[in-house]
Backbone bond lengths (Angstrom), bond angles and torsions (degrees), N, CA, C in turn:
res aa  C-N    CA-C-N  psi(-1)  N-CA   C-N-CA  omega(-1)  CA-C   N-CA-C  phi
1 X - - - 1.450 - - 1.538 112.25 -
2 X 1.335 121.24 -40.89 1.463 119.17 -179.47 1.524 113.00 -57.60
3 X 1.338 118.72 -40.04 1.458 118.52 -179.50 1.519 110.54 -69.74
4 X 1.336 118.08 -30.78 1.461 120.33 174.76 1.527 110.01 -64.04
5 X 1.338 116.57 -40.36 1.453 119.94 178.85 1.525 111.05 -69.04
6 X 1.322 117.23 -29.44 1.462 119.75 175.12 1.528 110.15 -61.05
7 X 1.325 116.67 -40.15 1.465 120.74 177.29 1.529 110.99 -63.77
8 X 1.320 115.49 -38.62 1.461 120.29 179.69 1.527 109.62 -65.80
9 X 1.342 116.86 -46.83 1.467 120.39 178.48 1.529 110.33 -57.92
10 X 1.332 116.07 -45.09 1.468 120.17 179.88 1.523 110.12 -60.74
11 X 1.313 117.13 -44.85 1.461 120.98 -179.05 1.532 111.07 -63.70
12 X 1.319 116.53 -40.46 1.466 120.71 -178.36 1.527 112.24 -75.74
13 X 1.319 116.80 -13.43 1.458 120.84 -177.54 1.523 114.26 -74.11
14 X 1.313 117.77 -7.53 1.457 120.76 -178.07 1.533 110.58 -109.20
15 X 1.327 116.32 132.11 1.465 121.75 -176.64 1.529 112.43 -61.81
16 X 1.317 117.69 -40.17 1.466 120.41 179.89 1.519 110.82 -63.94
17 X 1.314 117.12 -42.01 1.468 119.98 179.63 1.525 110.96 -65.91
18 X 1.332 116.51 -38.05 1.474 118.94 176.10 1.518 110.37 -64.49
19 X 1.322 117.12 -36.55 1.467 120.88 177.89 1.534 111.11 -66.27
20 X 1.314 116.39 -38.18 1.472 120.03 176.39 1.528 109.57 -62.01
21 X 1.331 116.78 -44.49 1.468 119.69 178.83 1.525 111.04 -63.54
22 X 1.327 117.01 -39.51 1.468 119.93 176.58 1.528 110.35 -61.05
23 X 1.312 117.16 -40.63 1.462 122.02 178.82 1.527 110.81 -63.31
24 X 1.322 116.46 -38.92 1.470 120.48 -179.00 1.532 112.69 -77.54
25 X 1.317 116.68 -12.93 1.462 119.90 179.38 1.529 111.30 -61.07
26 X 1.334 116.47 -30.03 1.464 121.18 -179.59 1.523 113.07 -78.25
27 X 1.320 117.34 -9.58 1.464 120.61 178.18 1.515 111.20 141.82
28 X 1.325 116.22 170.84 1.469 120.95 -179.24 1.531 111.53 -59.50
29 X 1.324 115.32 147.03 1.475 122.32 -179.98 1.521 109.32 -138.77
30 X 1.318 114.94 148.65 1.457 118.66 173.91 1.529 108.12 -75.23
31 X 1.312 114.81 160.35 1.461 119.41 177.16 1.528 110.11 -60.55
32 X 1.317 117.26 -37.96 1.467 121.34 178.44 1.525 111.04 -60.86
33 X 1.332 118.22 -40.45 1.467 121.32 178.06 1.533 110.98 -64.99
34 X 1.318 116.25 -39.00 1.469 119.59 179.01 1.528 109.87 -65.59
35 X 1.314 116.49 -45.66 1.467 120.78 179.32 1.527 109.89 -58.83
36 X 1.328 117.57 -40.63 1.471 121.42 -178.68 1.535 111.91 -64.67
37 X 1.326 117.69 -25.05 1.469 121.66 179.29 1.526 112.54 -71.64
38 X 1.320 116.87 -16.51 1.466 121.67 -175.26 1.525 110.69 -125.57
39 X 1.345 116.75 67.80 1.467 119.62 -176.88 1.531 113.42 -64.15
40 X 1.314 117.96 -19.19 1.458 121.11 179.51 1.523 112.22 -76.73
41 X 1.336 116.58 -11.11 1.470 121.41 -179.76 1.524 110.53 -111.57
42 X 1.313 115.45 153.96 1.467 119.22 174.96 1.531 109.00 -75.71
43 X 1.308 115.56 160.27 1.471 120.25 176.29 1.534 109.44 -57.09
44 X 1.338 115.49 -42.07 1.461 120.45 179.47 1.530 110.98 -60.25
45 X 1.328 117.15 -42.46 1.469 121.07 179.71 1.527 111.87 -62.83
46 X 1.326 116.48 -44.45 1.472 119.97 178.68 1.521 109.89 -64.50
47 X 1.322 116.93 -40.63 1.468 120.52 179.56 1.530 111.14 -61.44
48 X 1.323 117.59 -37.56 1.466 120.05 177.40 1.531 110.47 -63.74
49 X 1.326 117.05 -41.43 1.466 120.45 177.33 1.533 110.54 -63.16
50 X 1.309 116.14 -42.89 1.478 120.17 178.33 1.525 110.03 -61.35
51 X 1.334 117.57 -40.66 1.471 120.95 178.92 1.532 111.47 -61.49
52 X 1.333 116.82 -42.20 1.470 119.89 178.34 1.531 109.93 -62.30
53 X 1.321 116.54 -43.48 1.470 120.49 179.08 1.524 111.00 -65.00
54 X 1.325 116.69 -36.87 1.463 120.92 178.22 1.533 110.47 -66.68
55 X 1.337 117.02 -42.90 1.468 121.16 179.33 1.525 111.54 -63.29
56 X 1.316 116.97 -28.98 1.466 121.57 178.23 1.523 111.45 -88.04
57 X 1.319 116.50 3.43 1.476 123.50 -178.71 1.522 113.21 62.94
58 X 1.326 117.23 22.05 1.460 120.77 177.34 1.527 111.47 -84.32
59 X 1.327 115.98 -19.02 1.465 121.81 175.17 1.520 107.72 -126.68
60 X 1.310 115.27 134.15 1.459 121.77 172.20 1.519 106.53 -107.80
61 X 1.336 116.34 135.91 1.460 120.81 -176.58 1.520 109.99 -124.24
62 X 1.331 114.62 135.08 1.464 119.99 174.13 1.517 107.89 -128.89
63 X 1.298 115.37 149.51 1.458 119.81 179.55 1.514 109.15 -94.05
64 X 1.319 114.61 136.52 1.461 121.46 177.68 1.533 105.52 -132.53
65 X 1.301 115.24 97.83 1.459 119.13 -173.44 1.520 108.88 65.90
66 X 1.324 116.20 -125.24 1.465 120.67 179.57 1.518 112.37 -92.84
67 X 1.314 117.09 -0.16 1.459 120.69 -177.55 1.521 111.24 -102.51
68 X 1.317 114.01 151.95 1.459 120.76 172.32 1.521 107.26 -108.19
69 X 1.316 115.89 125.77 1.458 121.78 179.13 1.520 107.63 -102.13
70 X 1.326 116.19 123.85 1.465 122.73 -177.22 1.526 109.47 -106.92
71 X 1.320 115.47 134.61 1.457 121.77 -178.51 1.522 109.14 -128.59
72 X 1.322 115.81 139.80 1.463 121.19 175.55 1.524 109.67 -67.32
73 X 1.331 115.91 134.83 1.459 121.94 172.99 1.528 106.34 -117.11
74 X 1.315 117.04 104.14 1.465 121.52 -175.07 1.528 113.22 -83.74
75 X 1.314 118.50 -2.66 1.469 121.17 -177.79 1.529 112.01 -57.12
76 X 1.344 120.36 -47.41 1.472 118.68 179.18 1.533 112.71 -61.80
77 X 1.319 117.79 -33.27 1.464 120.46 177.63 1.525 109.46 -67.14
78 X 1.331 116.72 -39.73 1.464 120.97 176.63 1.532 110.18 -63.14
79 X 1.321 117.18 -39.36 1.467 120.22 178.27 1.522 111.24 -63.37
80 X 1.325 116.98 -40.29 1.472 120.00 176.59 1.517 109.65 -63.36
81 X 1.310 115.81 -42.93 1.463 119.79 179.39 1.533 110.13 -59.24
82 X 1.319 116.42 -48.83 1.466 120.35 -178.52 1.523 111.63 -65.16
83 X 1.322 117.25 -39.64 1.462 121.56 -176.17 1.525 112.39 -76.22
84 X 1.334 117.86 -38.12 1.454 120.44 -172.32 1.513 114.17 -115.69
85 X 1.292 118.30 -53.87 1.461 121.16 -170.89 1.522 112.10 -70.17
86 X 1.312 117.43 -50.05 1.468 120.08 -174.26 1.527 112.30 -62.27
87 X 1.304 117.45 -29.26 1.472 120.41 179.83 1.517 113.16 -68.18
88 X 1.321 116.68 -21.46 1.456 120.86 -176.46 1.527 113.28 -106.78
89 X 1.319 117.52 2.52 1.464 120.36 -179.73 1.524 111.94 -59.18
90 X 1.313 116.82 -46.45 1.463 120.27 179.93 1.513 112.14 -60.99
91 X 1.314 115.65 -40.68 1.465 120.08 178.19 1.518 110.32 -59.95
92 X 1.342 116.83 -48.41 1.463 120.02 -177.66 1.515 111.66 -67.70
93 X 1.327 116.78 -37.91 1.466 119.23 179.87 1.523 110.11 -62.70
94 X 1.323 117.53 -46.41 1.462 119.33 -178.80 1.532 111.02 -68.25
95 X 1.331 117.49 -35.62 1.463 120.62 177.61 1.523 110.58 -64.64
96 X 1.317 116.85 -43.51 1.464 120.09 179.60 1.525 110.90 -65.12
97 X 1.315 117.41 -36.96 1.468 119.76 177.40 1.528 110.64 -64.88
98 X 1.348 116.95 -40.85 1.463 120.36 178.22 1.530 110.68 -63.75
99 X 1.322 116.81 -41.11 1.463 120.23 178.35 1.520 109.96 -62.45
100 X 1.327 115.99 -43.57 1.462 119.04 178.97 1.516 110.68 -61.48
101 X 1.324 116.52 -45.39 1.462 120.24 -179.67 1.525 111.40 -62.83
102 X 1.330 117.56 -38.84 1.461 121.09 178.79 1.527 111.62 -69.47
103 X 1.321 116.50 -32.91 1.463 120.51 -176.42 1.525 112.58 -79.07
104 X 1.320 116.95 -28.50 1.455 119.49 -179.82 1.520 109.19 -76.10
105 X 1.334 116.78 137.04 1.464 118.25 -179.72 1.526 110.90 -67.26
106 X 1.320 113.76 145.33 1.473 118.33 175.22 1.519 106.93 -63.48
107 X 1.304 117.12 161.71 1.463 119.74 -174.58 1.521 110.50 -48.28
108 X 1.331 113.85 108.71 1.471 121.33 -178.68 1.522 108.88 -75.32
109 X 1.345 116.40 147.65 1.464 118.39 177.98 1.519 109.51 -63.54
110 X 1.310 113.94 141.11 1.463 118.97 -178.36 1.518 109.51 -76.14
111 X 1.335 115.94 149.07 1.463 121.08 174.86 1.521 108.15 -70.17
112 X 1.354 117.70 143.71 1.464 118.67 177.76 1.522 109.09 -65.08
113 X 1.321 116.72 148.54 1.460 118.84 -179.15 1.524 110.75 -62.51
114 X 1.294 116.38 142.64 1.465 121.85 179.65 1.530 110.06 -83.13
115 X 1.296 112.83 145.28 1.468 118.98 178.40 1.516 109.10 -78.19
116 X 1.294 116.28 143.00 1.465 120.68 176.10 1.504 112.09 -93.86
117 X 1.333 115.95 0.54 1.477 121.59 179.62 1.534 108.05 -71.90
118 X 1.357 119.97 122.58 1.446 121.95 -177.11 1.537 112.98 -64.90
119 X 1.305 118.14 -18.82 1.468 119.63 -179.11 1.537 111.81 -89.81
120 X 1.285 116.71 -10.22 1.466 121.12 175.71 1.518 109.25 -80.61
121 X 1.345 117.99 130.26 1.455 119.75 -179.48 1.511 112.12 -74.72
């Protein structure tokens, strides 16, 4: 499993691949639709990114006639979350609370009550 997660980390390390996953979050897309989302890249370049995502199991692909339908597979992302992120939640929560406590001023002295007498300045 660790080497599988290494593939996932590598795949997620590229901005274009993350953008492809964001695009697939809305639902399955054909390879042609994915390529059209990245006009600044060649079809070959987008296909290489899709292959990396497929090798990391972040995209599942099925053939439908002459088209390839690509679907987001969030399971590897969930595994990363469980393996890495969730273990550090408590640490970050307590650190953020300490920062908040340090940033808030200690009990400041209260202002003296104001007089309601109109002749008092």
